[in-house]
C-alpha positions as CSV (number, residue, x, y, z in Angstrom):
1,M,75.1,54.8,158.0
2,Q,71.8,55.8,156.5
3,I,71.5,58.9,154.3
4,N,68.5,61.1,154.7
5,L,66.8,61.4,151.3
6,T,63.8,63.6,150.4
7,D,60.6,61.9,149.2
8,F,61.4,63.1,145.7
9,E,64.9,61.6,145.7
10,K,63.6,58.4,147.2
11,S,61.0,58.1,144.4
12,I,63.7,58.5,141.8
13,F,66.1,56.0,143.4
14,E,63.3,53.5,143.7
15,K,62.7,53.7,140.0
16,V,66.4,53.3,139.3
17,A,66.6,50.4,141.6
18,K,63.6,48.7,139.9
19,A,65.2,49.2,136.4
20,A,68.5,47.9,137.8
21,E,66.8,44.8,139.2
22,I,65.2,44.1,135.8
23,L,68.6,44.2,134.1
24,Q,70.3,42.4,137.0
25,Y,72.9,45.3,137.4
26,P,74.4,46.1,140.8
27,T,73.8,49.8,141.0
28,Y,74.9,52.7,143.2
29,V,74.6,56.5,143.7
30,V,78.2,57.8,143.9
31,G,80.3,60.9,144.3
32,G,79.2,64.5,144.9
33,F,75.6,63.8,145.6
34,V,76.4,61.5,148.5
35,R,79.1,63.9,149.8
36,D,76.7,66.9,149.7
37,K,73.8,65.0,151.3
38,I,76.1,64.2,154.3
39,L,77.3,67.8,154.5
40,G,73.7,69.2,154.1
41,R,74.5,71.0,150.9
42,L,72.0,71.4,148.1
43,T,72.8,69.4,144.9
44,K,71.1,69.2,141.5
45,D,73.3,66.5,140.0
46,I,73.2,62.7,140.7
47,D,75.7,60.2,139.4
48,I,74.6,56.6,139.0
49,V,77.2,53.8,138.6
50,C,76.1,50.3,137.5
51,V,78.1,47.1,137.0
52,G,76.8,46.9,133.4
53,D,75.8,49.2,130.6
54,G,75.0,52.7,131.8
55,I,73.2,53.8,128.6
56,L,71.0,50.7,128.7
57,L,70.1,51.4,132.4
58,A,69.2,55.0,131.6
59,N,66.8,53.8,128.9
60,E,65.2,51.3,131.2
61,V,64.8,53.9,133.9
62,T,62.9,56.3,131.5
63,K,60.2,53.6,131.0
64,L,59.2,54.1,134.6
65,F,58.5,57.8,134.2
66,H,55.4,59.3,132.7
67,P,56.0,61.1,130.5
68,A,59.4,59.5,129.8
69,P,62.3,61.9,129.9
70,Q,64.6,62.2,127.0
71,V,67.9,60.3,127.2
72,N,71.0,62.1,126.0
73,F,73.8,59.6,125.6
74,F,77.4,59.7,124.7
75,K,78.3,56.3,123.2
76,N,82.1,57.0,123.1
77,F,82.1,57.5,126.8
78,G,79.4,55.0,127.7
79,T,77.4,57.6,129.6
80,A,73.8,58.8,129.5
81,Q,71.9,61.7,131.1
82,I,68.3,62.4,131.9
83,K,66.6,65.3,133.5
84,I,63.8,64.8,136.0
85,Y,61.8,67.9,136.8
86,T,60.4,68.6,140.3
87,G,57.1,69.9,138.8
88,E,55.0,69.2,135.8
89,N,56.9,71.1,133.2
90,S,60.4,72.0,132.1
91,E,60.2,75.5,133.7
92,N,60.6,73.8,137.1
93,E,63.9,72.9,138.7
94,A,65.5,69.7,137.3
95,L,67.7,67.0,138.8
96,E,70.3,66.0,136.3
97,I,71.0,62.2,136.5
98,E,74.0,60.7,134.8
99,F,74.4,57.0,134.3
100,V,77.7,55.2,133.6
101,G,79.0,51.7,133.8
102,A,81.6,50.9,136.5
103,R,85.0,51.1,135.1
104,K,88.7,50.8,135.8
105,E,91.2,53.2,134.1
106,S,94.8,53.3,133.1
107,Y,96.6,56.4,131.8
108,R,99.4,57.3,129.4
109,Q,102.1,59.7,130.7
110,E,101.4,62.4,128.1
111,S,97.6,62.4,128.2
112,R,94.8,62.8,130.8
113,N,92.5,60.6,128.5
114,P,92.3,57.2,130.2
115,V,92.2,53.7,128.7
116,V,88.9,52.5,130.0
117,E,87.7,48.9,130.7
118,P,84.6,47.6,132.4
119,G,85.1,47.1,136.2
120,S,83.6,46.6,139.6
121,L,82.3,49.1,142.1
122,E,85.6,48.7,143.9
123,D,87.5,49.6,140.6
124,D,85.2,52.6,140.2
125,Q,85.8,53.9,143.7
126,N,89.6,53.4,143.4
127,R,89.6,55.7,140.4
128,R,87.8,58.6,142.2
129,D,89.7,61.7,142.9
130,F,89.2,62.1,146.7
131,T,87.9,59.9,149.5
132,I,85.0,62.3,150.1
133,N,83.9,61.7,146.5
134,A,84.3,57.9,146.6
135,L,81.2,57.4,148.8
136,A,78.4,55.3,147.3
137,I,74.8,54.6,148.3
138,S,73.5,51.1,147.3
139,L,70.3,50.9,145.2
140,N,70.3,47.1,145.3
141,Q,67.4,45.3,146.8
142,H,69.3,43.5,149.6
143,D,70.9,46.6,151.0
144,F,69.0,49.6,149.5
145,G,70.1,52.9,151.0
146,E,73.3,51.6,152.8
147,L,76.5,53.6,152.5
148,V,79.6,52.0,150.9
149,D,82.7,53.8,152.2
150,P,85.9,51.9,151.6
151,F,88.3,54.8,152.3
152,N,86.7,56.4,155.4
153,G,85.3,59.3,153.4
154,V,82.8,60.0,156.1
155,G,85.6,60.4,158.6
156,D,87.4,62.8,156.2
157,L,84.2,64.8,155.9
158,E,83.9,65.0,159.6
159,N,87.5,66.1,160.0
160,K,87.4,68.4,157.0
161,I,90.2,66.6,155.2
162,I,90.8,66.3,151.4
163,K,92.9,63.3,150.5
164,T,93.2,60.8,147.6
165,P,91.9,57.2,147.8
166,L,95.2,55.9,146.3
167,A,98.7,57.3,146.5
168,P,98.3,61.0,145.6
169,E,101.2,61.0,143.1
170,V,99.3,58.3,141.1
171,T,95.9,60.0,141.4
172,F,97.3,63.4,140.3
173,S,99.6,62.1,137.6
174,D,96.7,60.1,136.1
175,D,94.5,63.3,135.9
176,P,96.4,66.4,136.8
177,L,93.3,68.5,136.8
178,R,92.6,66.8,140.2
179,M,95.3,69.0,141.7
180,M,93.2,72.0,141.0
181,R,90.0,70.2,142.1
182,A,91.6,69.5,145.5
183,I,92.3,73.2,145.9
184,R,88.9,74.1,144.6
185,F,87.2,71.8,147.2
186,A,89.4,73.2,149.9
187,S,88.2,76.7,149.0
188,Q,84.5,75.7,148.5
189,L,84.2,73.6,151.7
190,N,86.9,75.4,153.8
191,F,88.6,72.0,154.2
192,N,92.3,71.2,154.7
193,I,94.3,69.3,152.1
194,E,96.0,66.3,153.9
195,P,99.8,67.0,154.0
196,Q,100.9,64.1,151.8
197,T,98.3,65.1,149.2
198,L,99.4,68.7,149.3
199,E,103.1,67.8,149.0
200,A,102.3,65.7,145.9
201,I,100.7,68.7,144.2
202,S,103.9,70.7,144.7
203,T,106.0,67.7,143.5
204,I,104.2,67.2,140.2
205,A,102.7,70.6,139.6
206,N,104.2,70.7,136.1
207,R,101.8,68.0,135.0
208,I,99.1,70.7,134.9
209,K,100.6,71.7,131.5
210,I,98.8,68.9,129.7
211,I,95.4,70.2,130.8
212,S,93.5,72.4,128.4
213,G,93.1,76.1,129.3
214,E,89.3,75.8,129.2
215,R,89.3,73.1,132.0
216,I,91.8,75.2,134.1
217,A,89.6,78.3,133.6
218,D,86.6,76.4,134.8
219,E,88.3,75.5,138.0
220,L,89.6,79.0,138.5
221,N,86.1,80.3,138.1
222,K,84.8,77.8,140.7
223,I,87.5,78.9,143.1
224,L,86.5,82.5,142.6
225,L,82.9,81.7,143.2
226,S,83.7,80.0,146.5
227,P,82.8,81.7,149.8
228,K,86.5,82.6,150.5
229,P,88.6,82.4,147.3
230,S,91.8,83.5,149.1
231,I,92.0,79.9,150.4
232,G,92.2,78.6,146.9
233,F,94.6,81.3,145.5
234,D,96.9,80.9,148.4
235,L,97.1,77.1,147.9
236,L,97.6,77.6,144.1
237,Y,100.5,80.0,144.9
238,K,102.2,77.9,147.6
239,T,102.0,74.6,145.5
240,G,103.5,76.3,142.4
241,L,100.4,75.8,140.2
242,L,99.7,79.5,140.0
243,E,103.2,80.2,138.6
244,I,102.4,77.9,135.7
245,I,98.9,78.9,134.9
246,F,98.8,82.6,135.9
247,P,102.4,84.0,136.4
248,Q,101.2,87.6,136.3
249,M,99.4,87.1,139.6
250,V,102.5,85.5,141.2
251,A,104.5,88.6,140.1
252,L,102.4,90.5,142.7
253,A,103.9,88.5,145.6
254,G,106.6,89.8,147.9
255,A,107.5,93.2,149.4
256,E,110.7,95.1,148.5
257,Y,112.6,97.5,150.8
258,I,114.9,100.4,150.0
259,D,116.2,102.8,152.6
260,G,113.8,101.2,155.1
261,K,110.8,102.0,152.9
262,G,108.7,99.1,151.7
263,H,105.4,98.4,149.9
264,K,102.7,96.0,150.8
265,D,102.7,92.4,149.4
266,N,100.3,93.0,146.5
267,F,99.5,89.3,146.1
268,Y,98.1,89.0,149.6
269,H,96.5,92.4,149.3
270,T,94.8,91.3,146.1
271,I,93.3,88.1,147.6
272,Q,92.1,90.0,150.6
273,V,90.3,92.4,148.2
274,V,88.8,89.4,146.5
275,D,87.5,88.1,149.8
276,N,86.2,91.5,150.7
277,I,84.2,91.9,147.5
278,C,82.7,88.4,148.0
279,E,80.9,89.7,151.0
280,F,78.9,92.0,148.7
281,T,78.5,90.2,145.4
282,D,78.5,86.8,143.8
283,D,79.2,88.4,140.3
284,L,82.0,86.3,138.8
285,W,83.3,89.1,136.6
286,L,83.3,91.7,139.4
287,R,85.4,89.1,141.4
288,W,87.7,88.9,138.4
289,A,88.0,92.7,138.5
290,A,89.2,92.3,142.1
291,V,91.8,89.7,141.1
292,L,93.1,92.0,138.3
293,H,92.7,95.5,139.8
294,D,96.5,95.8,140.7
295,I,97.8,93.3,138.1
296,A,100.1,96.0,136.5
297,K,101.8,97.0,139.8
298,P,104.9,94.8,139.2
299,V,105.6,96.4,135.8
300,T,104.9,100.0,137.0
301,K,106.8,99.8,140.3
302,K,109.5,102.4,140.9
303,F,111.3,103.8,143.9
304,E,111.5,107.6,144.0
305,E,114.0,109.2,146.3
306,G,112.4,111.1,149.2
307,H,109.0,109.7,148.3
308,G,109.1,105.9,148.3
309,W,107.5,103.3,146.1
310,T,105.1,104.4,143.3
311,F,103.0,102.5,140.8
312,H,102.0,105.4,138.5
313,G,99.6,104.4,135.7
314,H,99.1,100.9,136.9
315,E,95.3,101.2,136.4
316,V,95.8,102.2,132.7
317,I,98.4,99.5,132.0
318,G,96.4,97.0,134.0
319,G,93.4,97.7,131.8
320,R,95.5,97.0,128.7
321,M,96.6,93.7,130.2
322,V,93.1,92.4,130.8
323,P,92.3,91.3,127.2
324,K,95.7,89.5,127.0
325,I,95.2,87.7,130.3
326,F,91.6,86.7,129.3
327,T,93.0,85.2,126.1
328,Q,95.8,83.4,128.0
329,L,93.3,82.0,130.6
330,K,90.7,81.1,127.9
331,L,88.2,83.5,129.5
332,P,85.6,85.1,127.2
333,Q,86.5,88.0,124.9
334,N,83.2,89.7,125.1
335,E,81.3,92.2,127.2
336,K,82.4,90.4,130.4
337,M,86.1,91.1,129.5
338,K,85.2,94.8,128.6
339,F,83.5,95.2,132.0
340,V,86.5,93.8,133.9
341,R,88.8,96.1,131.9
342,K,86.6,99.1,132.7
343,M,86.7,98.3,136.4
344,V,90.5,97.9,136.4
345,E,90.9,101.2,134.6
346,L,88.5,103.1,136.9
347,H,89.3,101.6,140.2
348,L,91.5,104.5,141.5
349,R,89.1,107.3,140.4
350,P,86.6,107.2,143.4
351,I,89.4,106.8,145.9
352,S,91.5,109.7,144.4
353,L,88.4,111.9,144.9
354,T,88.6,111.4,148.6
355,K,92.0,113.1,148.6
356,E,90.9,116.4,147.2
357,D,88.1,119.0,147.3
358,I,85.6,117.3,145.1
359,T,84.3,119.4,142.3
360,D,81.1,118.7,140.5
361,A,83.1,118.4,137.3
362,A,85.2,115.6,138.7
363,V,82.1,113.8,140.0
364,R,80.3,114.2,136.7
365,R,83.2,112.7,134.8
366,L,83.3,109.7,137.1
367,I,79.5,109.1,136.8
368,F,79.7,109.5,133.0
369,D,82.7,107.2,132.6
370,A,81.3,104.5,134.9
371,G,77.7,104.6,133.6
372,D,75.6,101.7,134.6
373,D,78.6,100.1,136.3
374,L,79.0,102.8,139.0
375,E,77.6,100.7,141.8
376,S,80.0,97.8,140.8
377,L,82.9,100.3,140.8
378,F,82.0,101.5,144.3
379,M,81.8,97.9,145.4
380,L,85.3,97.2,144.1
381,C,86.7,100.4,145.6
382,R,85.2,99.7,149.0
383,A,86.8,96.2,148.9
384,D,90.1,97.7,148.0
385,I,90.4,99.5,151.3
386,T,92.6,97.1,153.3
387,S,94.9,97.9,156.2
388,K,95.8,96.4,159.6
389,N,95.2,99.9,161.0
390,K,91.5,99.9,161.9
391,E,91.4,103.7,162.3
392,K,92.9,104.2,158.9
393,V,90.3,101.9,157.3
394,K,87.5,103.7,159.2
395,R,88.8,107.1,157.9
396,Y,89.0,105.9,154.3
397,L,85.6,104.4,154.4
398,A,84.1,107.6,155.8
399,N,85.8,109.6,153.0
400,F,84.5,107.1,150.5
401,E,80.9,107.4,151.8
402,M,81.2,111.1,151.2
403,V,82.2,110.5,147.5
404,M,79.2,108.2,147.0
405,E,76.9,110.8,148.5
406,R,78.3,113.5,146.2
407,C,77.7,111.2,143.2
408,I,74.1,110.7,144.2
409,E,73.6,114.5,144.6
410,V,75.2,115.3,141.2
411,E,73.4,112.5,139.4
412,E,70.0,113.7,140.8
413,K,70.8,117.2,139.6
414,D,72.5,116.6,136.3
415,H,71.3,113.2,135.1
416,I,74.7,112.5,133.6
417,R,74.8,108.7,133.8
418,N,74.6,107.2,130.3
419,W,74.0,110.7,129.1
420,Q,74.6,111.8,125.5
421,P,75.3,115.5,124.6
422,P,72.3,117.3,123.2
423,I,74.2,118.0,119.9
424,T,74.9,115.0,117.8
425,G,77.5,114.4,115.1
426,E,74.7,114.4,112.5
427,M,73.5,117.9,113.7
428,I,77.1,119.2,113.4
429,M,77.5,117.9,109.9
430,E,74.1,119.2,108.8
431,H,74.6,122.7,110.2
432,F,78.2,123.2,108.9
433,N,77.6,121.1,105.8
434,L,80.5,118.9,106.7
435,P,81.3,115.3,105.7
436,P,82.2,112.9,108.5
437,G,85.7,113.6,109.6
438,R,88.1,115.1,112.2
439,N,86.4,118.5,112.7
440,V,83.1,116.9,113.5
441,G,84.8,114.8,116.2
442,I,86.6,117.9,117.6
443,I,83.4,119.9,117.9
444,K,81.4,117.0,119.4
445,N,84.1,116.2,122.0
446,A,84.4,119.9,122.9
447,I,80.7,120.1,123.6
448,R,80.8,117.0,125.8
449,E,83.8,118.2,127.8
450,A,82.3,121.7,128.3
451,I,79.2,120.2,129.8
452,L,81.1,117.7,132.0
453,D,83.4,120.5,133.2
454,G,80.4,122.7,134.0
455,I,81.4,125.4,131.4
456,I,77.9,125.2,129.8
457,P,74.7,123.7,131.2
458,N,73.4,120.4,129.8
459,E,70.8,121.9,127.5
460,Y,70.3,122.2,123.7
461,E,70.5,126.1,123.4
462,S,73.8,126.4,125.3
463,A,75.3,123.5,123.5
464,F,74.2,124.9,120.1
465,A,75.8,128.3,120.9
466,F,79.0,126.6,122.0
467,M,79.0,124.6,118.8
468,L,78.9,127.8,116.8
469,E,81.8,129.3,118.7
470,K,83.9,126.1,118.3
471,G,83.1,126.2,114.6
472,K,84.5,129.7,114.3
473,D,87.7,128.7,116.2
474,L,88.2,126.0,113.5
475,G,87.4,128.4,110.7
476,I,84.1,126.7,109.9
477,S,80.8,128.7,109.5
C-alpha cells in the first residue's frame, strides 16, 4: 500500500532518507503520522525511528536544510526534535519531527518507566500501544514509501477497531496510561475498542494509580476536546477507570425512586450536556463547566414528601467543589478554574428566569454577575436543556430565547455589563472623611444594589444623593 504524501512531506522524507543512507541506518516514519495520513486527518507531528542513534540522525538531517534547523535533543531518552517550517520564517506553520532509535522495552511492576535497550523495527512495533499506531513507512532506498504493517493496522483502521499489538494485559500493565489512550482514541475517532482489549482495561484498571495526575489530566482534556466526549466518559465509567480518577463524577450515576417518583440519571444527563455544548464551542474550559455543572447534585439530593426529589443549592455547593476538583485532577488553579466555577454557580440563573415574570432588576443582576462571560453562560444553559420529550425541549428553548432577548434589551438600555457604580469607595471616604472600613463597604454595596434593583438610575447625581441618605442611616454626615 502506498501512502499519499504532499510535496512538502516528500521533500522532508527524501532528506531524512539521504541522511539515513549516509549513516547506513534503516529508517522509518511510524505511528500517528501514518495513521492520520490513511484516515485523511491533518497532522503536524512526525515520528522517525531508525535502527541506530536517533540524535545522530537528527543532526545529519539538519545538514541538508538551509538554513539548518535547531536540534533539541534529550540524551537520557535518546530522542531529538527539529521543527521544519512550511514558509521562510518561524511565524509559518511547523512540522515537528522527532527522531529516536528503535528500541525494545521491559517494565517493572511498580513503574511505567521502561528499561530500554536498542532493538529492531520489529521490536519497536511490538512495543507500540495499538495496531493502528504500529504502522510504518519505509524511508530506505530499496523500498522507499512502502507500508510496513505487521499487525493488520490498516484493516483495523478500515473496521474502526482499537486493539493492542500484543496481549492487552501485557500492553496495559507495561504502561497503564495506554488504557486511557485507548478510550481517548475511541472518542476522537469514533472507533470501537476490541472486546478483549476493553475487558483487559476493566481487569487491570487499578494500575492507573501509578500514573501521574498530570498525564491523566492531559488525556481527560483530549477526551473533552474530541467531537463526542460522551463516548470517552461512558467508556471510562464502564471500565471502572472513572471511579479511580474522578469519583465525584461517578457519584452522579444512577436514578433513585421513592413512592414511584424518580430523578434522571445525572451522569448520562451530564455527558449529554457535554456533547450538546460541543456543537457550539471548542473551548476546553466551557466544556469542563458542562462536566461540572451538576457535580454537587449527589450531596444535595433530598426527597421531599408531596414534591419529589430536590437538589437545592447544588449550583452554590458545586461552585465550591470546583477548586478542590481542579486540584485533585491537576488542572490549573488560575483564571480558567475561576471561569469554570463562575459558570457552575450561575448555570441555573437564566433558566430560573424563564419560570417567572422577568423584571429588569433580575435581568440586570444576571448581566452584571456574568459580565463578559454572559454568552458562555447562555451556551451552557442551552446545552443543559435535555429531555426525550421534544415538545418540552422546544418550549424550554423558546422561553430561553425570550430571556436572551430581554438581556439584550436591558444591556442596550442600561449598559450594566462590567459596570462599576458611579460612586467609588474613595469618593465615599473623602466625602465622609472616613478611613477604609465596614461603613464604606456598606454604603458602596447599597448604591450598587439600588441601581441594580432599579431604585435609582445609573447616574452620578442620583447615586450621590443616595449615598448621603445611607450615610444618615448609619449616623455619618
